[in-house]
N, C-alpha and C positions, 0 to 999 in steps of 0.2 A: 089494429088498423089505424093508419095515419089519416087524420082528418084535416090536414093543413095547419095544425097547430105547432108542428115541430119547426125548428129553424131552417131545415133544408127545403121546406115548402114542397115536399113531394106529395103528389096527389094520388098516386097509385095505391090501392089498398095493400096493406102489409099485415102480417100476423103480429099480435102483440109481443112476440118474442124479439122482434127487431128493435123495439124501443125500450129504453131503460129509463125508469122513472127516478130522477135524482131528488126531486122534492115534490111537494104536492102541487106547486104552481107551475112547474116546467116539465115538459116532456121533451126529451132530447133524442134525436135520431143518431144512430151510430155512424152514419155516413158523414164525412167532412162536408162543410158548406161549399157549394159551388163545384163539387167534384164532377157532376154530370155535364157542366157547361164548358169545361176546360178541354183543350186539345191535348192529346197525349204527347205530341212532339214539341210543344212549346213550353218554355219556362214561364211560370206565373210572374206577372209584373214587368215583362220585357215587351218593348214595343219594337216592331220591325223598322228597318231602314226606310222603307217607303212611307210609312206612317209619319216618321220624324220629318222627312222631306216635305210631305204635304202640310204638316203643321207649321213648319218654318215658312213655307211659301204663303200659307194663309195668314200667318202673323205679319209677314212682310207686306202683303197686300193691304191688310187692315191698317198698318202703320202708315203706308203711303197715302191711303185714302184719308186718314185722319190729318196728315200733314197738309194735303191739298185743301181740305175743308177749313182748317185753321188758317192757312195762308190766305185763302179767299176772304174769310171772315175778317181778318185783320186788315186786309187791303180795302175792303168795303168801309170799315170804320175810319181808315185814313182818308178815304174819299169824302165821307160825311164831315170829318173834321176840316178838310180843305174847303168844302162848300160853306160851312159855318164861319170859318175864319175869313172867307172872302166877303162876308157881309159886314165885318167889323172894320171901321176906318183905321188906316195904318198910321204909324208915326208916334204912337203913344208909349209903347214899351219896347225896349230892345229885345227882351225875351220873346214877346209876341212876334216880333219881326223874324227872329231866328226860327221859331216854330212855323211861321208862315212860309219862310223860304224852304225849310225842310219839306213841308207838305207840297209846295210847288214843285220841287225837284222830284218828288216821288210820284205825284199824281198827274202832273201835266203831260208827260210823254204818253201816258195811256189815254187820257182824255183828248189829246190832240188828234188821235186816230179817228175819233168820232166827230170832232169839230170840223174835220175836212169834209165829211159826208153830210152832216146835219148842221145847216147854218143856224145861228141864233135867231129866235123869233123876238125881235125887239130887245128888251133887256133880259129876256128869259133864255137861258142856255139849257137845252135838253140833253146835252152830251153826258153829264153825270148820271142821269136816269138811265139812259141807254147803256152806259158803261157798267153800272151796277147790275142791271138785268142781264147783260152779256156775261159778266163774271159768274153770276149764279148758274146760268145755263151751261156755261163752259165747265164749271166745277162739277155739276151733276153729270154731264156727259163724260168728263174725265174719270170721275169715280166709278161710273158704270163700266167704262172701258178697262180700268184697272181691275175691277172685280171679275170681268170676263177673261182677261188675259192671265191674271195670276189666280 
C-alpha cells in the first residue's frame, strides 16, 4: 500500500506487489514520475506555438513598461538637476555652463508647456513641480495601458 512516500506521490492504495524496495530508506514506485499528468498526444518538454507567442508578447510588454519607467525616472532626475543648477550663479566654470546649457535644452521645452498655463508666483516657479507630477501620472497611465493592450 502506497502511503505517499514514493516519488510518484500516488495516493490511491496499492498492493505491496506494486512497489519494489531498493534500499531500506527508499520505496520506489514502478510508475515513471509524472506519467499520469502527461497528455498522450504531446511530446514532453515541447511548448505550443500559442504559448510561445504569449510569452514573447508578455516579455515585450514588460520590456516596454520597463523602458517607460526608466525614461521617466531619468527625465525627472534631469529636471531636478536643472532646478538645482538654476540656483547656482553662472560664469564660474565653462563645464558648468555646458551642463547648464544641456539641461536647458532638454528640460525647458517640457517646462514651457506648464509655464504658459501656470504663471510664476513671485520668485517661485511651480512648473517643475507640476511637470514632475504630470510625468509620474502619465508614466503610470502609460504602463497600465501597455499592460492592458499587450
